[in-house]
C-alpha positions in Angstrom: 0.0 0.0 0.0 1.1 3.6 -0.6 0.9 6.9 1.3 1.3 10.4 -0.1 2.8 13.3 1.9 1.8 16.7 0.6 3.5 19.8 2.0 5.5 22.7 0.5 8.1 22.4 3.3 10.6 19.6 2.8 11.5 19.3 6.5 7.8 18.7 7.3 7.6 15.9 4.7 10.7 14.3 6.1 9.4 14.6 9.7 6.2 12.8 8.8 8.1 10.1 7.0 10.4 9.5 9.9 7.7 9.6 12.5 5.7 6.6 11.4 6.5 2.8 11.5 5.1 2.3 8.1 5.7 -1.4 7.9 3.5 -1.9 10.9 0.5 -0.6 8.9 1.3 -2.4 5.7 2.5 0.7 3.8 5.4 -0.1 1.7 5.8 3.1 -0.4 5.8 6.8 0.4 5.3 9.4 -2.2 6.1 13.2 -1.8 4.5 16.3 -3.4 5.2 20.0 -2.9 1.8 21.3 -3.7 -1.8 20.2 -4.6 -1.3 20.1 -8.3 1.6 17.7 -8.1 -0.2 15.7 -5.5 -3.3 15.3 -7.7 -1.2 13.9 -10.5 0.4 11.3 -8.1 -3.0 10.4 -6.7 -4.3 9.6 -10.2 -1.3 7.5 -11.0 -0.8 5.6 -7.7 -4.1 5.6 -5.9 -2.6 5.9 -2.3 -4.3 4.6 0.8 -3.6 7.7 2.8 -2.9 11.3 1.9 -1.2 13.7 4.4 -2.3 17.1 3.3 -1.1 20.6 4.2 -3.7 23.4 3.8 -1.6 26.3 2.8 0.4 25.6 -0.4 1.3 27.3 -3.6 -0.4 26.6 -7.0 -3.2 24.5 -5.5 -4.0 24.7 -1.8 -5.3 22.0 0.5 -9.0 22.7 0.3 -9.0 22.7 -3.5 -6.9 19.4 -3.6 -9.4 17.8 -1.2 -12.4 19.0 -3.3 -10.9 17.4 -6.5 -9.8 14.3 -4.6 -13.3 13.6 -3.4 -14.8 14.1 -6.8 -12.4 11.6 -8.4 -11.5 9.2 -5.6 -13.7 8.3 -2.6 -11.4 5.6 -1.3 -8.3 7.5 -0.2 -8.2 8.5 3.5 -7.1 12.0 4.3 -5.1 13.3 7.3 -4.9 17.1 7.3 -1.8 18.6 8.8 -1.6 22.3 9.1 -0.1 25.1 11.1 -3.3 27.2 10.8 -5.5 26.7 13.8 -8.5 27.9 11.8 -12.0 26.6 11.6 -12.1 27.3 7.9 -9.5 24.6 7.3 -11.0 22.2 9.8 -14.4 22.6 8.1 -12.8 21.9 4.7 -11.2 18.8 6.1 -14.5 17.5 7.5 -16.3 18.2 4.2 -13.6 16.2 2.5 -14.2 13.3 5.0 -10.7 13.8 6.4 -9.8 11.2 9.1 -8.0 13.6 11.4 -6.8 17.1 11.7 -3.4 17.6 13.3 -1.7 20.9 14.0 2.0 21.5 13.5 4.1 20.8 15.4 2.7 17.3 15.8 3.7 14.5 18.2 4.8 11.2 16.9 2.2 9.3 18.9 -0.6 11.5 17.6 0.6 10.9 14.0 0.7 7.2 14.4 -2.8 7.1 16.0 -4.1 9.1 13.1 -2.5 6.6 10.7 -4.0 3.7 12.6 -7.5 5.2 12.3 -7.0 6.0 8.6 -5.9 2.4 7.9 -8.8 1.0 9.9 -11.3 3.2 8.0 -9.8 2.2 4.7 -10.1 -1.5 5.5 -13.7 -1.0 6.7 -14.5 0.7 3.4 -12.9 -2.1 1.4 -14.7 -4.7 3.4 -18.0 -2.9 2.8 -17.3 -2.7 -0.9 -16.4 -6.4 -0.9 -19.7 -7.2 0.8 -21.6 -5.1 -1.8 -19.8 -6.8 -4.6 -20.5 -10.2 -3.1 -24.2 -9.4 -2.8 -24.3 -8.1 -6.4 -22.4 -11.3 -7.6 -24.9 -13.6 -5.8 -27.8 -11.8 -7.3 -26.3 -11.9 -10.8 -25.4 -15.6 -10.3 -29.0 -16.3 -9.1 -30.4 -14.6 -12.2 -28.1 -16.5 -14.5 -29.0 -19.8 -12.9 -32.7 -19.0 -13.3 -32.2 -18.1 -17.0 -30.2 -21.3 -17.5 -33.0 -23.4 -15.9 -35.6 -21.7 -18.1 -33.6 -22.5 -21.2 -32.9 -26.0 -20.1 -36.6 -26.7 -19.6 -37.3 -25.4 -23.1 -34.5 -27.4 -24.7 -35.6 -30.6 -23.0 -39.2 -30.1 -24.3 -40.7 -29.6 -20.9 -42.1 -26.1 -21.6 -43.2 -24.5 -24.9 -41.4 -21.6 -26.6 -42.5 -18.4 -24.9 -41.6 -14.7 -24.7 -39.1 -15.2 -21.8 -37.1 -17.7 -23.9 -37.2 -15.3 -26.9 -35.9 -12.4 -24.7 -33.1 -14.6 -23.3 -32.0 -15.8 -26.8 -32.1 -12.3 -28.2 -29.1 -11.5 -26.0 -27.2 -13.9 -28.1 -28.7 -13.2 -31.5 -31.2 -10.9 -33.1 -34.5 -12.0 -34.4 -33.1 -12.9 -37.9 -30.0 -14.7 -36.6 -29.5 -18.4 -36.7 -28.1 -20.7 -34.0 -25.9 -23.7 -34.2 -26.3 -26.3 -31.5 -23.8 -28.7 -29.8 -24.5 -31.3 -27.2 -21.5 -32.0 -24.9 -21.2 -35.1 -22.7 -18.3 -34.8 -20.2 -16.7 -38.2 -19.7 -14.6 -37.7 -16.5 -16.4 -34.9 -14.8 -16.8 -36.7 -11.5 -13.2 -37.6 -11.3 -12.1 -34.0 -12.1 -14.5 -32.3 -9.7 -13.6 -34.6 -6.8 -9.9 -34.6 -7.5 -8.4 -31.6 -9.2 -11.2 -29.2 -8.1 -11.6 -30.5 -4.5 -15.3 -31.1 -4.9 -16.0 -27.5 -6.1 -18.3 -28.2 -9.0 -19.1 -24.5 -9.7 -15.4 -23.7 -10.0 -15.1 -26.5 -12.5 -18.0 -25.2 -14.6 -16.4 -21.7 -14.4 -13.2 -23.0 -15.8 -15.0 -25.0 -18.5 -17.1 -22.0 -19.6 -14.0 -19.7 -19.6 -12.2 -22.0 -22.0 -15.3 -22.3 -24.2 -15.5 -18.5 -24.4 -11.9 -18.2 -25.4 -12.1 -20.8 -28.2 -15.6 -19.9 -29.5 -15.3 -16.1 -29.4 -13.7 -15.8 -32.9 -16.7 -17.8 -34.3 -19.3 -15.9 -32.5 -21.2 -15.3 -29.2 -22.1 -18.5 -27.3 -24.4 -19.5 -24.5 -23.6 -22.4 -22.1 -26.5 -24.4 -20.6 -26.5 -27.5 -18.4 -29.5 -29.8 -19.0 -28.1 -31.9 -16.1 -24.6 -32.7 -14.8 -24.0 -35.2 -17.7 -25.3 -33.0 -20.6 -24.3 -29.6 -21.5 -25.6 -27.5 -24.5 -23.7 -24.9 -26.4 -25.7 -22.4 -28.5 -23.5 -20.4 -30.9 -24.2 -17.7 -33.5 -21.8 -16.7 -36.2 -20.6 -13.1 -35.8 -19.7 -12.8 -39.5 -21.2 -14.1 -42.7 -17.6 -14.6 -43.9 -17.3 -17.6 -41.6 -19.0 -20.6 -43.2 -21.4 -22.6 -40.9 -19.3 -25.7 -41.6 -16.5 -24.1 -39.5 -18.5 -24.8 -36.4 -17.3 -28.4 -36.1 -13.7 -27.4 -36.4 -14.1 -24.9 -33.6 -15.8 -27.7 -31.5 -12.8 -29.9 -32.2 -10.5 -27.1 -30.9 -12.7 -26.7 -27.9 -12.5 -30.4 -27.0 -8.7 -30.3 -27.4 -8.4 -27.2 -25.2 -10.5 -28.7 -22.5 -8.3 -31.8 -22.6 -5.0 -30.0 -22.5 -6.0 -27.4 -19.9 -8.3 -29.2 -17.5 -7.8 -32.9 -18.4 -11.4 -33.0 -19.4 -12.4 -35.6 -21.9 -15.8 -35.0 -23.7 -17.9 -36.2 -26.5 -19.4 -33.4 -28.6 -22.2 -33.8 -31.1 -23.3 -31.0 -33.4 -26.5 -30.3 -35.3 -26.4 -30.1 -39.1 -26.7 -26.4 -39.6 -28.2 -23.1 -38.4 -31.7 -23.0 -37.0 -34.1 -20.4 -35.7 -34.7 -20.2 -32.0 -38.1 -21.9 -32.2 -36.4 -25.0 -33.7 -33.6 -25.4 -31.1 -35.2 -28.6 -29.4 -35.3 -30.3 -32.8 -31.6 -29.3 -33.5 -30.7 -30.6 -30.1 -32.3 -34.0 -30.9 -30.2 -34.1 -34.1 -27.0 -33.5 -32.1 -28.1 -36.1 -29.6 -28.6 -38.7 -32.4 -25.1 -38.0 -33.7 -23.6 -38.3 -30.2 -25.2 -41.7 -29.4 -23.2 -43.2 -32.2 -19.9 -42.4 -30.5 -17.6 -45.3 -29.7 -16.7 -44.9 -26.1 -13.9 -47.6 -26.2 -11.7 -46.3 -29.0 -11.3 -43.5 -31.5 -11.8 -45.8 -34.4 -14.2 -48.8 -34.4 -12.8 -52.2 -35.4 -13.6 -53.2 -39.0 -15.3 -56.4 -38.1 -18.8 -56.3 -36.4 -18.7 -56.4 -32.6 -20.1 -59.3 -30.6 -23.6 -59.2 -29.3 -24.0 -57.0 -26.3 -23.6 -59.1 -23.1 -26.4 -59.0 -20.5 -25.7 -58.0 -16.9 -29.0 -59.6 -15.9 -27.3 -63.0 -16.4 -25.4 -62.1 -13.2 -28.5 -61.1 -11.2 -28.7 -64.1 -8.9 -25.0 -64.0 -8.2 -25.1 -60.3 -7.4 -28.1 -60.7 -5.1 -26.2 -63.6 -3.3 -23.2 -61.3 -2.9 -25.5 -58.7 -1.2 -27.1 -61.4 1.1 -23.6 -62.7 2.1 -22.2 -59.1 2.5 -19.4 -60.1 0.1 -18.2 -56.8 -1.4 -15.2 -58.4 -3.2 -17.4 -60.9 -5.0 -19.9 -58.2 -6.1 -17.1 -56.1 -7.5 -15.6 -59.1 -9.2 -18.9 -59.8 -11.0 -19.3 -56.3 -12.2 -15.7 -56.0 -13.4 -16.0 -59.3 -15.2 -19.0 -57.9 -17.0 -17.3 -54.6 -18.0 -14.3 -56.6 -19.2 -16.6 -58.4 -21.6 -17.8 -55.0 -22.9 -14.2 -53.9 -23.4 -13.4 -57.1 -25.3 -15.9 -56.1 -28.0 -13.6 -53.3 -29.2 -16.7 -51.2 -29.9 -19.3 -49.9 -27.5 -21.5 -47.0 -28.6 -22.9 -44.5 -26.2 -26.4 -45.8 -27.1 -25.3 -49.4 -26.2 -23.9 -48.2 -22.9 -27.2 -46.5 -22.1 -28.9 -49.9 -22.7 -26.5 -51.4 -20.1 -27.3 -48.6 -17.8 -31.0 -49.2 -18.0 -30.5 -52.9 -17.3 -28.1 -52.1 -14.4 -30.7 -49.8 -12.8 -33.4 -52.3 -13.2 -31.3 -54.9 -11.3 -30.5 -52.4 -8.6 -34.2 -51.5 -8.3 -35.2 -55.1 -7.9 -32.6 -55.8 -5.2 -33.6 -52.6 -3.5 -37.3 -53.4 -3.5 -36.7 -57.0 -2.5 -35.3 -55.7 0.8 -32.0 -57.4 0.4 -30.3 -54.5 2.1 -32.8 -54.3 5.0 -34.2 -50.9 3.8 -34.9 -49.1 0.6 -32.3 -46.6 -0.6 -32.8 -43.4 -2.5 -30.5 -42.2 -5.4 -29.4 -45.7 -6.1 -29.4 -45.5 -9.9 -26.7 -44.7 -12.4 -27.1 -41.5 -14.6 -28.2 -42.4 -18.1 -25.5 -40.2 -19.8 -22.4 -41.7 -18.3 -20.0 -42.0 -21.2 -16.9 -43.5 -19.7 -16.8 -47.2 -19.0 -14.3 -47.0 -16.1 -16.6 -44.5 -14.4 -19.6 -46.6 -15.2 -18.0 -49.6 -13.6 -16.8 -47.7 -10.5 -20.3 -46.2 -9.9 -22.1 -49.5 -10.3 -19.7 -51.3 -7.9 -20.3 -48.5 -5.4 -24.1 -48.8 -5.7 -24.0 -52.6 -5.0 -21.7 -51.8 -2.0 -24.3 -49.4 -0.7 -26.8 -52.2 -0.7 -24.5 -54.3 1.4 -23.6 -51.4 3.8 -27.2 -50.5 4.4 -27.9 -54.0 5.7 -25.8 -53.2 8.8 -23.5 -56.1 8.2 -20.4 -53.9 8.2 -19.1 -54.5 11.7 -15.7 -52.9 11.2 -17.0 -49.4 10.2 -15.2 -47.6 13.1 -11.9 -49.1 12.4 -12.2 -48.6 8.7 -13.0 -44.9 9.1 -10.1 -44.5 11.5 -7.8 -46.1 9.0 -9.0 -43.7 6.4 -8.2 -40.7 8.7 -4.7 -42.1 9.3 -4.3 -42.6 5.5 -5.3 -39.0 4.9 -2.8 -37.8 7.5 0.0 -39.6 5.8 -1.0 -38.8 2.2 -2.5 -35.3 2.4 -0.2 -34.1 -0.4 -1.7 -36.7 -2.8 -4.9 -36.5 -4.8 -7.4 -37.7 -2.2 -11.2 -37.7 -2.8 -14.2 -39.8 -1.7 -13.8 -41.7 -4.9 -10.1 -42.6 -4.3 -10.9 -43.5 -0.7 -13.8 -45.7 -1.9 -11.5 -47.6 -4.3 -8.8 -48.1 -1.7 -10.9 -49.1 1.3 -13.9 -50.8 -0.5 -16.7 -48.6 0.9 -19.1 -46.5 -1.1 -18.5 -42.8 -1.1 -21.9 -42.3 0.6 -20.9 -44.6 3.4 -17.5 -43.0 3.9 -19.0 -39.5 4.0 -21.7 -40.6 6.5 -19.3 -42.5 8.8 -16.5 -39.9 8.7 -19.0 -37.2 9.7 -20.3 -39.4 12.6 -16.8 -40.3 13.9 -15.1 -36.9 13.5 -17.9 -34.4 13.2 -16.5 -33.0 10.0 -16.4 -33.9 6.3 -13.6 -35.6 4.5 -13.0 -32.5 2.3 -13.0 -30.1 5.3 -10.6 -32.4 7.3 -8.3 -32.7 4.3 -8.3 -28.9 3.7 -7.7 -28.1 7.4 -4.8 -30.6 7.5 -3.3 -29.1 4.3 -3.7 -25.5 5.6 -2.0 -26.5 8.9 1.0 -27.9 7.0 1.0 -24.8 4.7 1.1 -22.5 7.7 4.1 -24.3 9.1 6.0 -24.2 5.8 5.2 -20.5 5.4 6.4 -19.6 8.9 9.5 -21.8 9.1 10.9 -22.2 5.6 11.9 -20.1 2.7 10.0 -22.3 0.2 8.2 -20.4 -2.6 4.4 -20.3 -2.7 4.5 -22.7 -5.7 6.7 -25.2 -3.8 4.4 -25.0 -0.7 1.2 -25.4 -2.8 2.6 -28.5 -4.4 4.0 -29.8 -1.1 0.5 -29.8 0.5 -1.4 -31.2 -2.5 -2.3 -28.3 -4.8 -1.0 -28.3 -8.4 -2.4 -24.8 -9.0 -0.7 -22.0 -7.0 -3.5 -19.6 -7.5 -6.1 -22.0 -6.3 -4.0 -22.8 -3.3 -3.9 -19.0 -2.5 -7.7 -18.7 -2.8 -8.2 -21.7 -0.4 -5.7 -20.4 2.0 -7.2 -16.9 2.1 -10.7 -18.3 2.5 -9.5 -20.5 5.4 -7.2 -18.0 7.1 -8.6 -14.6 6.1 -5.2 -13.5 4.7 -3.1 -14.5 1.7 -0.2 -16.9 2.1 2.2 -13.9 1.5 0.5 -11.8 4.2 0.6 -14.7 6.6 4.3 -15.3 6.0 5.0 -11.6 6.6 3.0 -11.6 9.8 4.8 -14.6 11.1 8.2 -13.1 10.2 7.3 -10.0 12.1 6.3 -12.1 15.1 9.7 -13.8 15.1 11.6 -10.5 15.2 9.7 -9.1 18.2 
């Protein structure tokens, strides 16, 4: 932060600079001005936190400087310092929202107290602005989510075309403009959100949308809409007639590549055949969906020979139900993995075929659930229809059959298992840990882990992991000279900026500010 000292007498400027322990207040730079005109130029360039201002100066005096300052900058705090014990100047300072009015000669203690009040007032004002910005952001975000839901309902055919949809789409294109439609199916969304983004789904979507904006902007304005977590829609309009509509698919290919390189996101993207009017968007979306369902989820190119008939999971029904009755998790997992291995062996598995397997898997889960094999009926037991990654499909299906076993109450080692997980987190906090990875390592469903961990330790896995990482980060910041990038990687964050945001949210200060505070504490 910066402070500006304005006085036409050099010895007064020097006296002010030498009287204050600037570092204590977080002020790293002091600027000097001989009159109001010079000061105004420096204020416009540097935006200081505090201005020390004399009242009687050549060219531009104190009252005029304060008048112009408040017209242009309502943030800077003012401390008036003058040898004129005159109500006129005091009144001018008050009108300019000056923090204090000190008479020359001033005492060091009075000056530091005035600085402390000015700094506190500045921070209060910034905090108030931050609260206002946060409120405005929440309102805008709420409006955006409401608009997205309206558009999603229309695209899914749940509501007819109406004036509200027309107004929303007019923000993207005028009445005569056409839209091109793409349906996006993210393949490893769950893995990325739980791992790289520490469970922050909104941050993940923010990153996805930012990359889409960067790639698609040369083609034209776009609108991103989530039909559900597994299906995203991109509506795009050409900004120039010089760009042929056929270029749309090449931009989508660039987008898929950018998502993969930047985020590690793998996605299938299906496009409609050409431009359509806004009233025809659901039909264009159906066309994109039909194209997408033909995607081979096993390989880039399908084998030349026809694939074998699709195996049936229902052939394993009795064995799966026996695994639940016998509380045999390993056997249930083995049966499901054997089935997915048979799917992989075909060399070709279209998204439409995997959806058929999903419907069959959900039917078996429903039958086992209603038969009371688990002792009670479970909600949210079914796999999402639009899963497009076979590894994720297998993992989720295993977890759902494990949930049936766990809900029967036959898990007698729950306490010891959760304690083992806590100890594992303590020893591997710098690694990529999520409910999914813990599930695979300890053979419990993510739902069971989340529930039991909360019961045992009165906190969530994510919160416990974050607090542990922040504890290690504080120690490294206070006692080592490691860079912020080195520390972020040492405690499990690959992105230094994301680490900084998590640290500030947790501690109230940035990692740099925390290190500086700790270093000051060591010197006292």
